[in-house]
C-alpha positions as CSV (number, residue, x, y, z in Angstrom):
1,M,0.4,-1.3,10.5
2,G,1.2,-4.8,9.6
3,L,3.3,-4.1,6.7
4,N,6.9,-3.9,7.4
5,M,9.1,-4.8,4.4
6,N,12.7,-4.3,3.3
7,I,12.2,-3.3,-0.4
8,N,14.9,-2.5,-2.9
9,C,14.1,-0.3,-5.7
10,L,13.4,-2.1,-9.2
11,K,15.3,0.6,-11.1
12,C,18.4,1.2,-9.0
13,N,18.5,-1.4,-6.4
14,N,18.6,1.3,-3.6
15,K,16.8,0.6,-0.2
16,M,13.3,2.1,-0.5
17,T,11.9,4.2,2.4
18,K,8.4,3.5,3.9
19,S,6.3,6.7,3.7
20,R,2.7,7.9,4.2
21,A,0.3,9.4,1.6
22,S,-1.5,12.4,3.0
23,S,-5.3,12.6,2.8
24,L,-8.2,13.9,5.2
25,S,-8.0,10.9,7.5
26,G,-4.1,10.5,7.2
27,K,-4.4,7.2,5.5
28,L,-5.2,6.2,1.8
29,T,-7.4,3.2,1.4
30,L,-8.3,0.9,-1.5
31,I,-11.6,-1.0,-1.7
32,K,-12.2,-4.0,-3.7
33,E,-14.8,-3.7,-6.4
34,P,-17.8,-4.1,-6.3
35,I,-17.8,-1.7,-3.3
36,K,-19.5,-3.0,-0.2
37,Y,-19.7,0.0,2.0
38,F,-20.3,-1.9,5.4
39,T,-17.2,-4.1,5.6
40,T,-13.6,-3.7,6.1
41,K,-12.8,-7.2,5.0
42,E,-12.5,-5.9,1.3
43,S,-10.3,-3.0,1.9
44,S,-6.9,-2.2,3.0
45,I,-4.5,0.8,3.7
46,V,-2.1,1.6,1.0
47,I,1.6,2.1,2.0
48,P,4.0,4.1,-0.4
49,Y,7.7,3.1,-0.5
50,V,10.0,5.9,-2.0
51,C,13.4,5.4,-3.5
52,S,15.5,8.4,-2.3
53,Q,18.1,7.9,-5.2
54,C,15.7,7.7,-8.4
55,G,12.3,8.8,-7.2
56,L,10.4,5.7,-8.0
57,V,7.5,5.0,-5.7
58,E,5.8,1.7,-5.1
59,W,2.4,1.1,-3.3
60,Y,1.7,-1.9,-1.2
61,V,-1.7,-2.7,0.4
62,D,-1.4,-3.6,4.2
63,K,-3.7,-6.6,3.9
64,P,-3.4,-8.3,0.5
65,Q,-5.5,-11.2,1.6
66,N,-8.5,-8.7,1.6
67,F,-8.4,-8.7,-2.2
68,N,-8.7,-12.5,-2.8
69,E,-10.9,-13.1,-5.8
70,R,-12.8,-15.7,-4.0
71,T,-14.1,-13.4,-1.2
């Protein structure tokens, strides 16, 4: 996984913890619309970061460049 960020909570400024959302495959994926089923260039794994102090959850895609509007 390419995403490794140090993120502070927007609500309380506590350091957020990288987590994993559970699904059948073990990874949650976002796909750019309109959906093109035979390419991975318009999708990305979604990674949640959780604040252990206030409970805020922020989601980030592993490959944000795959959602460029020009593609």
